[in-house]
C-alpha angles and dihedrals in degrees: 000000000000122000116262090236092060093048091049092049091054092047092052092047091054091048091053088057090047093247134134122240090256093059116139126229090256091053092050093051092046092051090051092049090053092051092046091051100045104030103035109129091232091062123083108265092012118164109226095185093046092046093051092049092048092047092052089050093049092047090053092050091047091051089052090054094245095126094062117104112269093028126115131206094233111139093198107119116236117247112255115254112257115242129196118240136177120219117202113218116244125235089256091052092051092048091050090052093051093047092053094052100087133140092255093073112102118230100229109108107088098005124100089213122116120254091257096053090045091056092048092054097043095095093054097048120133110229126216135189123191122234097206145001124230115212128196108167105298094341113104128196120188115206113211118185096200126082127252110256127216110260126011120012132179128192128188112218123190113220098193091109090069105093091192093053109106094193109055105200144118121274126209116219123187135194144162121243127198092203141025134237133056123351149139129241126195112206110236117249098248092054093041093053092048100044103024105039111188096023118122093200138356121204129180118204120195126205086025111167132184091272091058091050092049091049091051093052096044091050089069 
């Protein structure tokens, strides 16, 4: 992102030439030609002070590359390009996840089961802890090395990567699976908004190895 001082200097230079911030390269060059023709000190009635100020403004805009064809004088900084990154969980994060996975947690988050059936299956739940978190803007991907098990599953997901999350803690999500092995789960919007405020999407990938993490990061 460009410094505020540089943006302000461009804005002031455009104002000296009587141009808006959205001025094109052609408009900047045309404004300078008009000043050079009417205010040049060698001309009768030329304005030396005005000419010098306009020349300094034009030289600044030219140095910034705003007088080349296809350029605009807009001083609005361009948004930085989003890049994918993978964050490895720390030992403390992993320990927190394991401590939160206890039989007292009800299996009701992602499962379509009733509260009673969730409680009955809690003791037989298969627990999962992610090794890393993939971030792409506000899209989160949790990489879990273990396999989904048939029946009840629980996964502990740290939310500390969410900068807008006031409470930085670990959330427990639960679901029922009809099969075992690898798989991907997309957290439904109501649960995502409640437990992952600020996230645009939350995905959990099971049987995620180092190759999958590398592929995710390189794809950005």
